[in-house]
N, C-alpha and C positions, 0 to 999 in steps of 0.2 A: 454521277452520284446524285441522288434525289435530295431535295430540300427536306429539312426536318418538318414535321407536321406543323401547320400554322397555329399559333396561339389564338384562342378566341378573342374577339374584340373586347377591350375593357370598357368600363363606363367612360363616358365623355370621349369616345373614340373619334367622333367628328372634330371636336376641338383639338385633340392631340394631332390629328392629321393636318389640321389647319396650321398648327404651330410648326409641324414638320415641314410643310410646304413653304412657310415663311422662312424657315431656316435654310432650305434648299435654295430658294431665290436669293437670299442674302449671301450665301456662300458663292453663288454664281456671280454676284455683283463684285466679288473680290478676286475673281480668277483672271482678270486682265489688266486692271489699272496699274498694278506694280510694274507692268511691262509697257503699256500704252502711254503712261505718263512720262516715260524716259525719252522716247525718240524725238518729240518736238523740241526738247531742250538739250539734246545730245551735244550740239555744237557748243552751247553754253557750259555744259559740264566738262567737255573736253578742254576748253580754254581755261576754266577755273582750276582744274586739277592737273593740267599739263599732260593730258593723255596723247599718245601717238595715234596715228591712223589705225594701227593694228590693235592698240589698246581700246580704241573706240569700237572696232569690230568685235573684240572679245566681249565687251560689255553687251553688245547687241546679241551675241551668240549664247551667253550664259543661260537664258531662259530655256531655249530648246534643248540645250545640252542636259540641263537638269530634268526636263520633261522625259528625255530618253533614258537617262541613267537611273532615275529614281522612281519612275512610275511603278516598276515591279515591287517596290517596298510596300505598296498598298496591300498586297496579298498577305505577307507574314504579319504586318501590323494589325490588320483587321482580324486575322486568325487569333492573335494573342490578346488583343484589347477589345475586339468587337468593332462594328462599324461606327457606332455612336462615339465611343471614346477616341477612336482613331481620328475621326473628323474634328473633335474638340482639340486634339493634340495638334493637328495641322493648322487650325485657326490660331492657336497660341504661337506656334512657330512663325506663322505669317506676320503676326503683330511684331514679334521680335526682329524678324528680318527687315521689315519696313522701318523700324526704329533704328536699327544698326546702320542703315544707309545714311542717316542724318549726322553721323559723328564727324564727317567733314573731310576725310582723306580717301584716296583711291582704294586702298585695301578694304576699308570699311564698306565702301560702295559696292565693290565686287562681292565681298562676303555676304553682305546684307541682301544683295540681289539674288545670290545663290540660295540662301536660306528661304527667302520669300518664294522663289520660283520652285524650290523643292517641295514646299508646302502645297503650292498650286498643282504640281504634278500629281500628288496623291489625291487631291480634290478632283482633278480631271478623271481619275479612275473610279472614284467612289460614287460620284453622282449618277452615272448611268445605271450602276448596280442598285442604288437606293431606289431609283425610279422604277426599275424592273421589279424589285421586291415589293415595294409599298403601293405602287400605282400601276399594276400590270395591265389594267383595262383602259388606262389613260396615258399611255406612253407618249403618243403624239402631242397631246395637250401639255403635259408636264414638261416634256423635253423642250417644247416650244417656249414655254414660260421661262425656264431657266436660261436657255440660250439667248432669249430676248433680253433678259436682265443682264447677262454677260456682255452682250453687244452694246447695250445702252450705257453701261458703266465704262466700257472701253472708249466709246465715242466721247463721253463727258471728259474722261481723263485726257484724251488728245486735245479736245477743244479748249480746256482751261489751263493746260500745262504752261503755255507761254504767258498768259495774263498773270497766273499765280507766280511764275518765276520773275516777271517784271516787278510785281508788288512785294514779294517776300523772298526772292532768290530761288535758285534751283532746289534748295533743300525744302523750301516751303511748298514748291510744286509737287515734290515727291512725298513729303511728310503729310500732306493733306489726306492721303489715302489710309493713314492709320485709323481715322475716324470710323469708316464703314467696316474695317477689319475688326475693331474692338466691338462694334455693335453686333456683328455676326457671331462673334465668340460668345457674347452674352445671350443672344437669342437662341443659340444652339444648346445652352446649358440644360434645359428641360429634357432633352433627348437622352441624357445620361441615365435618367430614371425611366423615361417612356420607352427606351429601347428594350426593357424587359418584356414588354408586351408585343414586340415585333418579331417577325419571322427571322430566325438566324440564317445566315448564309453558310451553307455547308462547305467544308474544306475538301478540295479535290487535289490529292497529292500529284505532283508532276504535271500540273495544268499546262505549263509552257511546253513540256515535251510532247503532250498530246496535240496541242495547237500547231506546233512547228511542223508537224507532218501533214497538215491539212492546207490544201491550196487556197480554200476560201478564207481561212484565217490570214494568210499572207496577202491576199487581195484586199481584204478590209484594212490590214495594217498599212499596206502601201498607199492605198487611197487616203487614209488618215494622214500619212506622212506627206504626201504630195500636196494635199490641200493646205496642210499646216505650213509646209515650205512656202507656198505662195502667200499665205496670210502673214507669217512672221517676216518674210522678205519685204512686203509692202509696209508692214507696221514699223520695221526697223529703219528702212531707207527711203520711203516715199518723201518725207519732208526734205531730206538731203538732196534727192533728185530734183525736186521742185525748186529748191533754193538755188541749185546750180544753174537753173534756167531763168533766174532773175525774179522768182516769186519770193516775196518777203516772208520771214519766218512765221509771223502770226497767221497769214493766209495759208501757208503751207500746212501748219497744224490744223487749221480749220478744214482744209481740203481732205486731209487724212481722217479727221473726225467725221466728215460728211459720209465717207464710205461706211462707217460704222453706224451712223444714224440711218442711212438707207437700209442697212442690214437688219435693223430692228424689226420692222414689219415682216421682212422676208424670213427672218429666223423664227418668227412666231408661226408663220403659215407653213413653212417647209416640212417640219416633222408631221404635222397633221395630214398634209397632202401625201407625203411618202408612206405614212402608216396605212393609208386607205388602199394602197396598191400592193399587189403581190410582187410586182416587178417594177424597179425604179430606173431602168436604163434610159428610157426616153427623157425623163426628167434630168438625169445626170448629164446627158449630152448638151442640153440647153444651158445648164449651169457652167460647164467648162467652156462652151462657146462664148459666153459673156465675159468670163475671165480673160480669154484670149483676145477678145476685142478691146477690153480695157487696157491690158498690158501693151497691145499694139499701138493704141492711141498715145500712150505716154512715150513710147519709143519714137514715134514719128513727129508728134507736135504737142509737147506737154503744155505749152502756153495756150495755143489755140483750141486744143481738144481736151484740156485738163478736166473741165467739169463733166462733159460726157463720159470721159474715162472714169471719173469717180463714180458715176452712176452705174456703169457696167461692172466695175470692180465691187462696188457695194452690194449689188444684187447677186453677182456671181459668187463672191466669197461669203456673202451673207447667207447663201443657201448651201454652200459646200460644207461648212463646218457642222451645222445641225443635221445635214443629210448623213455625214459620216457617223455622228453619234446615233442617229436613228437606225442606221444600218447595223451598228453594233448590237442594238437591242433587238431589232427585227430578225437578225440572223442567229440569235441566241435562244436556246430552248428554255432557259430558266435564269433566275438571278445569279446563281453560282457561275453558270456559263458566261453570263453578261459581264461579271466582274473579271473573269479570266480573259475573255476576249478584249475587254476594255484595257486591262493592264498590258496584254500582249501587243495589241494594235497601237497603243500609245507609246510603249517602250520602243518597239521596232519603228513605228511611224515617225516619232520625234527624232530618233537617231538619224533617219533619212533626212528629216526636215532641217537638221543642222546645216546641211549643204546650202540652204537658202540664204539666210542672213550672212553666214560665213563666206559662202561662195561669191555672193554679190559684193560684199565688202572687199574681199581679196581681189576680185577682178577689177573693181574700181581703183583700189590702191595700186595695183600693178599697171593699169592702163591710163589712169587719170580721167577716164570717161565713163559715163553711165550706160551708154548704148550697148556695149558688150555684155554688161551685167543684165540688162533687160532682155537681150536675146537669150541668155542663159535661162532666165525666168520663164520665158515663153516656151523654150524647149522642154521644160519640166512638165508641161501639160500633156505630153505624149504618154509617159508612164502613168500619169493620173488617169488618162482615158482608159488605158488597158485595164488597170486594176479596178477602176470604178465600175466598168461594165461587168466585171466578174462579181464584185461585191454587191452590185445592185440586182443580180439575178435571184430568182426565188429558190433559195436553199437554206438549210438550217444547220448550225453547229451545235454539238452537245459534248459536254465533258463527262 
Protein backbone atom coordinates (compact mmCIF):
# COMPACT_ATOMS: atom_id res chain seq x y z
CA UNK A 1 0.00 0.00 0.00
CA UNK A 2 1.36 3.38 -0.91
CA UNK A 3 1.85 6.22 1.51
CA UNK A 4 -0.62 9.09 1.37
CA UNK A 5 0.71 12.12 -0.51
CA UNK A 6 3.23 14.10 1.48
CA UNK A 7 1.98 17.34 3.01
CA UNK A 8 4.02 20.33 1.90
CA UNK A 9 6.56 21.66 4.35
CA UNK A 10 5.02 24.26 6.69
CA UNK A 11 6.71 27.50 7.71
CA UNK A 12 9.60 26.93 10.14
CA UNK A 13 9.97 23.36 8.85
CA UNK A 14 13.69 23.35 9.70
CA UNK A 15 12.97 24.31 13.32
CA UNK A 16 10.24 21.72 13.58
CA UNK A 17 12.55 19.03 12.21
CA UNK A 18 15.17 20.06 14.76
CA UNK A 19 12.62 19.71 17.57
CA UNK A 20 11.57 16.35 16.16
CA UNK A 21 15.19 15.17 16.06
CA UNK A 22 15.70 16.32 19.65
CA UNK A 23 12.60 14.33 20.63
CA UNK A 24 13.86 11.21 18.85
CA UNK A 25 17.22 11.43 20.59
CA UNK A 26 15.61 11.97 24.01
CA UNK A 27 13.30 9.01 23.50
CA UNK A 28 16.35 6.91 22.62
CA UNK A 29 18.01 8.06 25.85
CA UNK A 30 15.13 6.41 27.74
CA UNK A 31 15.07 3.07 25.89
CA UNK A 32 17.70 1.26 28.02
CA UNK A 33 18.32 2.81 31.49
CA UNK A 34 15.18 1.22 32.96
CA UNK A 35 16.91 -2.12 32.26
CA UNK A 36 20.61 -1.25 32.45
CA UNK A 37 20.26 0.34 35.90
CA UNK A 38 18.98 -2.91 37.42
CA UNK A 39 21.65 -5.52 36.72
CA UNK A 40 24.52 -3.83 38.65
CA UNK A 41 22.34 -3.67 41.79
CA UNK A 42 20.46 -6.94 41.22
CA UNK A 43 22.20 -8.62 44.15
CA UNK A 44 21.26 -5.73 46.44
CA UNK A 45 17.64 -5.79 45.25
CA UNK A 46 17.49 -9.57 45.72
CA UNK A 47 18.73 -9.31 49.30
CA UNK A 48 16.52 -6.33 50.18
CA UNK A 49 13.32 -7.90 48.84
CA UNK A 50 14.13 -11.53 49.62
CA UNK A 51 13.96 -12.72 46.01
CA UNK A 52 14.85 -16.30 45.14
CA UNK A 53 17.30 -17.17 42.36
CA UNK A 54 14.33 -17.79 40.06
CA UNK A 55 12.70 -14.54 41.16
CA UNK A 56 15.93 -12.76 40.25
CA UNK A 57 15.88 -14.50 36.85
CA UNK A 58 12.25 -13.46 36.33
CA UNK A 59 13.15 -9.82 36.97
CA UNK A 60 15.95 -10.03 34.41
CA UNK A 61 13.60 -11.66 31.88
CA UNK A 62 10.62 -9.28 32.12
CA UNK A 63 12.08 -6.71 29.66
CA UNK A 64 12.59 -9.10 26.75
CA UNK A 65 9.25 -10.79 27.43
CA UNK A 66 7.50 -7.41 27.22
CA UNK A 67 9.44 -6.52 24.07
CA UNK A 68 8.22 -9.72 22.41
CA UNK A 69 4.62 -9.67 23.59
CA UNK A 70 3.87 -5.97 23.28
CA UNK A 71 5.85 -4.70 20.26
CA UNK A 72 2.89 -5.52 17.95
CA UNK A 73 0.70 -3.09 19.96
CA UNK A 74 2.52 -0.25 18.19
CA UNK A 75 0.59 -0.98 14.97
CA UNK A 76 -3.03 -0.66 16.24
CA UNK A 77 -2.07 2.15 18.61
CA UNK A 78 -0.50 4.31 15.89
CA UNK A 79 -3.41 3.50 13.56
CA UNK A 80 -5.92 4.72 16.15
CA UNK A 81 -3.96 7.58 17.73
CA UNK A 82 -1.28 8.48 15.17
CA UNK A 83 2.47 8.18 15.59
CA UNK A 84 2.89 11.38 17.63
CA UNK A 85 0.15 10.66 20.17
CA UNK A 86 1.19 7.04 20.54
CA UNK A 87 4.72 8.19 21.29
CA UNK A 88 3.47 10.64 23.91
CA UNK A 89 1.40 7.88 25.50
CA UNK A 90 4.38 5.55 25.76
CA UNK A 91 6.46 8.27 27.44
CA UNK A 92 3.74 8.88 30.03
CA UNK A 93 3.51 5.13 30.67
CA UNK A 94 7.29 4.95 31.03
CA UNK A 95 7.24 7.65 33.70
CA UNK A 96 4.45 5.79 35.53
CA UNK A 97 6.33 2.49 35.40
CA UNK A 98 9.58 3.99 36.69
CA UNK A 99 7.67 5.65 39.55
CA UNK A 100 5.82 2.44 40.42
CA UNK A 101 9.12 0.57 40.94
CA UNK A 102 9.91 2.85 43.87
CA UNK A 103 6.96 1.83 46.06
CA UNK A 104 9.15 -0.65 47.86
CA UNK A 105 7.90 -4.22 47.50
CA UNK A 106 8.53 -6.99 45.00
CA UNK A 107 5.12 -6.87 43.24
CA UNK A 108 5.53 -3.13 42.60
CA UNK A 109 9.03 -3.70 41.26
CA UNK A 110 7.86 -6.43 38.87
CA UNK A 111 4.77 -4.48 37.74
CA UNK A 112 6.67 -1.22 37.32
CA UNK A 113 9.38 -2.96 35.32
CA UNK A 114 6.72 -4.55 33.10
CA UNK A 115 4.98 -1.20 32.46
CA UNK A 116 8.24 0.63 31.77
CA UNK A 117 9.54 -2.03 29.40
CA UNK A 118 6.16 -2.32 27.65
CA UNK A 119 6.51 1.38 26.85
CA UNK A 120 10.05 0.82 25.61
CA UNK A 121 8.82 -2.05 23.39
CA UNK A 122 6.51 0.33 21.54
CA UNK A 123 9.23 2.96 21.27
CA UNK A 124 11.57 0.36 19.77
CA UNK A 125 9.05 -0.17 16.95
CA UNK A 126 8.14 3.46 16.32
CA UNK A 127 11.59 5.04 16.06
CA UNK A 128 12.75 3.21 12.88
CA UNK A 129 9.44 4.07 11.19
CA UNK A 130 9.71 7.75 12.18
CA UNK A 131 13.25 7.86 10.80
CA UNK A 132 12.16 6.24 7.52
CA UNK A 133 9.20 8.62 7.24
CA UNK A 134 10.78 11.95 8.20
CA UNK A 135 14.47 11.47 7.32
CA UNK A 136 14.41 9.07 4.32
CA UNK A 137 17.65 10.47 2.86
CA UNK A 138 19.52 10.48 6.20
CA UNK A 139 18.69 7.03 7.49
CA UNK A 140 22.28 6.16 8.41
CA UNK A 141 22.99 9.46 10.15
CA UNK A 142 19.77 9.66 12.18
CA UNK A 143 19.81 5.98 13.12
CA UNK A 144 23.42 6.40 14.23
CA UNK A 145 22.53 9.43 16.35
CA UNK A 146 19.68 7.81 18.21
CA UNK A 147 21.44 4.47 18.73
CA UNK A 148 24.46 6.39 20.04
CA UNK A 149 22.21 8.22 22.51
CA UNK A 150 20.68 4.90 23.51
CA UNK A 151 24.07 3.31 24.18
CA UNK A 152 25.41 6.35 26.00
CA UNK A 153 22.45 6.35 28.37
CA UNK A 154 22.75 2.60 28.94
CA UNK A 155 26.44 2.99 29.73
CA UNK A 156 25.78 5.80 32.17
CA UNK A 157 23.00 3.81 33.85
CA UNK A 158 25.32 0.85 34.43
CA UNK A 159 28.22 3.01 35.60
CA UNK A 160 26.35 5.04 38.21
CA UNK A 161 23.94 2.39 39.48
CA UNK A 162 26.17 1.11 42.31
CA UNK A 163 27.39 4.58 43.44
CA UNK A 164 23.79 5.82 43.47
CA UNK A 165 22.68 2.74 45.39
CA UNK A 166 25.48 3.23 47.92
CA UNK A 167 24.43 6.85 48.44
CA UNK A 168 20.63 6.62 48.16
CA UNK A 169 19.71 2.94 48.21
CA UNK A 170 18.64 0.80 45.27
CA UNK A 171 15.45 2.86 44.89
CA UNK A 172 17.58 5.95 44.35
CA UNK A 173 19.59 4.15 41.68
CA UNK A 174 16.42 3.19 39.79
CA UNK A 175 14.45 6.35 40.51
CA UNK A 176 17.10 8.65 39.06
CA UNK A 177 15.91 7.71 35.57
CA UNK A 178 12.56 9.36 36.12
CA UNK A 179 14.28 12.67 35.32
CA UNK A 180 15.18 12.05 31.64
CA UNK A 181 11.84 10.28 31.09
CA UNK A 182 9.93 13.35 32.24
CA UNK A 183 12.15 15.62 30.12
CA UNK A 184 11.52 13.48 27.02
CA UNK A 185 7.75 13.58 27.59
CA UNK A 186 7.86 17.39 27.79
CA UNK A 187 10.10 17.83 24.75
CA UNK A 188 7.83 15.58 22.66
CA UNK A 189 4.71 17.66 23.41
CA UNK A 190 5.12 19.97 20.35
CA UNK A 191 4.82 16.94 18.08
CA UNK A 192 1.14 16.63 19.01
CA UNK A 193 0.52 19.73 16.88
CA UNK A 194 3.47 19.42 14.49
CA UNK A 195 2.29 15.95 13.50
CA UNK A 196 -0.47 17.52 11.42
CA UNK A 197 2.24 18.65 8.99
CA UNK A 198 3.88 15.24 8.69
CA UNK A 199 3.30 12.35 6.33
CA UNK A 200 0.82 9.83 7.71
CA UNK A 201 1.82 6.20 7.82
CA UNK A 202 -0.68 4.20 5.79
CA UNK A 203 -2.42 1.20 7.33
CA UNK A 204 -1.74 -2.17 5.69
CA UNK A 205 -4.28 -4.76 6.92
CA UNK A 206 -2.76 -8.14 7.70
CA UNK A 207 0.83 -6.89 7.68
CA UNK A 208 1.99 -9.77 9.90
CA UNK A 209 0.28 -12.32 7.65
CA UNK A 210 2.12 -10.88 4.64
CA UNK A 211 5.49 -10.84 6.40
CA UNK A 212 5.17 -14.26 7.98
CA UNK A 213 5.24 -15.80 4.50
CA UNK A 214 8.49 -14.08 3.51
CA UNK A 215 11.85 -15.68 4.28
CA UNK A 216 13.64 -12.31 4.39
CA UNK A 217 11.28 -11.04 7.09
CA UNK A 218 12.07 -14.11 9.21
CA UNK A 219 15.80 -13.67 8.66
CA UNK A 220 15.64 -10.05 9.81
CA UNK A 221 13.53 -11.09 12.81
CA UNK A 222 15.88 -13.92 13.78
CA UNK A 223 18.95 -11.74 13.51
CA UNK A 224 17.24 -9.05 15.61
CA UNK A 225 16.39 -11.74 18.13
CA UNK A 226 19.81 -13.36 18.31
CA UNK A 227 21.73 -10.09 18.69
CA UNK A 228 19.19 -9.01 21.33
CA UNK A 229 19.62 -12.36 23.09
CA UNK A 230 23.35 -11.68 23.36
CA UNK A 231 22.92 -8.09 24.48
CA UNK A 232 20.33 -8.78 27.19
CA UNK A 233 22.20 -11.85 28.41
CA UNK A 234 25.31 -9.75 28.95
CA UNK A 235 23.31 -6.83 30.33
CA UNK A 236 21.50 -9.07 32.82
CA UNK A 237 24.27 -11.41 33.96
CA UNK A 238 27.74 -10.01 33.23
CA UNK A 239 28.10 -8.27 36.63
CA UNK A 240 27.04 -11.50 38.37
CA UNK A 241 29.51 -13.55 36.32
CA UNK A 242 32.34 -11.16 37.14
CA UNK A 243 31.44 -11.04 40.83
CA UNK A 244 31.46 -14.84 40.94
CA UNK A 245 35.12 -14.68 39.84
CA UNK A 246 36.11 -12.31 42.63
CA UNK A 247 35.62 -8.92 40.96
CA UNK A 248 34.01 -6.37 43.29
CA UNK A 249 30.50 -5.10 42.45
CA UNK A 250 31.55 -1.54 41.60
CA UNK A 251 34.22 -2.70 39.16
CA UNK A 252 31.82 -5.27 37.68
CA UNK A 253 29.31 -2.49 37.00
CA UNK A 254 32.03 -0.35 35.45
CA UNK A 255 33.14 -3.21 33.23
CA UNK A 256 29.58 -3.66 31.97
CA UNK A 257 29.37 0.09 31.46
CA UNK A 258 32.61 0.03 29.47
CA UNK A 259 31.05 -2.24 26.86
CA UNK A 260 28.36 0.38 26.31
CA UNK A 261 30.83 3.25 26.29
CA UNK A 262 32.86 1.45 23.63
CA UNK A 263 29.62 0.93 21.70
CA UNK A 264 28.93 4.68 21.48
CA UNK A 265 31.29 5.56 18.60
CA UNK A 266 30.67 2.16 17.02
CA UNK A 267 26.91 2.68 17.00
CA UNK A 268 27.33 6.13 15.50
CA UNK A 269 29.43 4.83 12.60
CA UNK A 270 27.74 1.48 11.92
CA UNK A 271 24.49 2.70 10.28
CA UNK A 272 26.34 5.15 8.03
CA UNK A 273 28.78 2.45 6.93
CA UNK A 274 26.02 -0.11 6.39
CA UNK A 275 23.77 2.33 4.50
CA UNK A 276 26.51 3.04 1.96
CA UNK A 277 26.66 -0.63 0.96
CA UNK A 278 24.12 -2.63 -1.00
CA UNK A 279 25.31 -5.81 0.75
CA UNK A 280 26.31 -5.92 4.45
CA UNK A 281 27.39 -9.58 4.77
CA UNK A 282 31.13 -9.00 5.12
CA UNK A 283 30.52 -6.37 7.79
CA UNK A 284 28.22 -8.76 9.64
CA UNK A 285 30.84 -11.52 9.73
CA UNK A 286 33.30 -9.21 11.48
CA UNK A 287 30.68 -8.15 14.02
CA UNK A 288 29.79 -11.71 15.04
CA UNK A 289 33.46 -12.76 15.17
CA UNK A 290 34.14 -10.05 17.74
CA UNK A 291 31.17 -11.17 19.85
CA UNK A 292 32.43 -14.77 19.76
CA UNK A 293 35.92 -13.69 20.80
CA UNK A 294 34.59 -11.62 23.71
CA UNK A 295 32.32 -14.37 25.03
CA UNK A 296 35.17 -16.87 24.72
CA UNK A 297 37.54 -14.75 26.79
CA UNK A 298 34.97 -14.43 29.58
CA UNK A 299 34.52 -18.20 29.51
CA UNK A 300 38.24 -18.99 29.68
CA UNK A 301 39.75 -16.25 31.85
CA UNK A 302 37.39 -13.51 33.06
CA UNK A 303 39.92 -12.00 35.45
CA UNK A 304 42.98 -12.05 33.17
CA UNK A 305 41.15 -11.27 29.91
CA UNK A 306 38.25 -9.26 31.33
CA UNK A 307 39.11 -5.91 29.78
CA UNK A 308 40.02 -7.27 26.30
CA UNK A 309 36.72 -9.16 26.46
CA UNK A 310 34.87 -5.93 27.25
CA UNK A 311 36.48 -4.32 24.21
CA UNK A 312 35.40 -7.13 21.87
CA UNK A 313 31.88 -7.29 23.30
CA UNK A 314 31.54 -3.50 23.20
CA UNK A 315 32.52 -3.30 19.53
CA UNK A 316 30.64 -6.45 18.49
CA UNK A 317 27.38 -5.79 20.29
CA UNK A 318 27.76 -2.06 19.70
CA UNK A 319 27.63 -2.73 15.96
CA UNK A 320 25.09 -5.59 15.99
CA UNK A 321 22.10 -3.62 17.30
CA UNK A 322 22.39 -0.59 14.99
CA UNK A 323 23.10 -2.96 12.11
CA UNK A 324 19.84 -4.81 12.88
CA UNK A 325 17.89 -1.53 12.95
CA UNK A 326 19.56 -0.33 9.76
CA UNK A 327 18.70 -3.60 8.00
CA UNK A 328 15.03 -3.10 8.94
CA UNK A 329 15.07 0.28 7.20
CA UNK A 330 17.26 -0.72 4.23
CA UNK A 331 15.22 -3.84 3.47
CA UNK A 332 11.91 -1.89 3.65
CA UNK A 333 10.44 -0.13 0.63
CA UNK A 334 8.72 2.69 2.57
CA UNK A 335 7.71 3.93 6.03
CA UNK A 336 4.65 1.70 6.29
CA UNK A 337 6.73 -1.35 5.45
CA UNK A 338 9.43 -0.23 7.91
CA UNK A 339 6.90 -0.05 10.74
CA UNK A 340 5.49 -3.47 9.84
CA UNK A 341 8.94 -5.07 9.57
CA UNK A 342 10.03 -3.32 12.78
CA UNK A 343 7.02 -4.63 14.70
CA UNK A 344 7.32 -8.13 13.23
CA UNK A 345 11.07 -8.45 13.70
CA UNK A 346 10.96 -7.12 17.26
CA UNK A 347 7.95 -9.23 18.30
CA UNK A 348 9.40 -12.42 16.87
CA UNK A 349 13.00 -11.50 17.61
CA UNK A 350 12.48 -10.58 21.24
CA UNK A 351 10.37 -13.72 21.77
CA UNK A 352 13.48 -15.62 20.72
CA UNK A 353 15.76 -13.44 22.83
CA UNK A 354 13.89 -14.37 26.03
CA UNK A 355 15.95 -17.56 25.89
CA UNK A 356 19.07 -15.49 26.64
CA UNK A 357 18.65 -14.05 30.13
CA UNK A 358 16.14 -16.75 31.09
CA UNK A 359 18.29 -19.58 29.74
CA UNK A 360 21.53 -18.34 31.26
CA UNK A 361 19.85 -17.73 34.61
CA UNK A 362 18.17 -21.15 34.62
CA UNK A 363 21.38 -22.94 33.59
CA UNK A 364 23.30 -21.19 36.36
CA UNK A 365 20.58 -21.88 38.92
CA UNK A 366 20.57 -25.57 37.95
CA UNK A 367 24.36 -26.08 37.78
CA UNK A 368 25.73 -23.47 40.16
CA UNK A 369 28.34 -22.48 37.55
CA UNK A 370 28.51 -19.84 34.82
CA UNK A 371 30.61 -21.82 32.30
CA UNK A 372 27.67 -23.87 30.93
CA UNK A 373 25.62 -20.68 30.61
CA UNK A 374 28.43 -19.01 28.64
CA UNK A 375 28.75 -22.04 26.34
CA UNK A 376 25.02 -21.68 25.65
CA UNK A 377 25.56 -18.00 24.81
CA UNK A 378 28.38 -18.81 22.39
CA UNK A 379 26.23 -21.46 20.65
CA UNK A 380 23.54 -18.85 19.89
CA UNK A 381 25.94 -17.14 17.47
CA UNK A 382 25.36 -19.97 14.96
CA UNK A 383 21.72 -19.05 14.17
CA UNK A 384 22.75 -15.38 14.37
CA UNK A 385 25.23 -16.03 11.56
CA UNK A 386 22.73 -17.85 9.33
CA UNK A 387 19.96 -15.28 9.72
CA UNK A 388 22.31 -12.31 9.56
CA UNK A 389 23.82 -13.39 6.25
CA UNK A 390 20.33 -13.60 4.76
CA UNK A 391 19.16 -10.28 6.22
CA UNK A 392 22.32 -8.52 5.02
CA UNK A 393 21.90 -9.52 1.37
CA UNK A 394 20.61 -6.92 -1.09
CA UNK A 395 16.83 -7.53 -1.22
CA UNK A 396 13.73 -5.45 -0.43
CA UNK A 397 10.47 -6.13 1.42
CA UNK A 398 7.18 -4.43 0.55
CA UNK A 399 3.70 -4.56 2.11
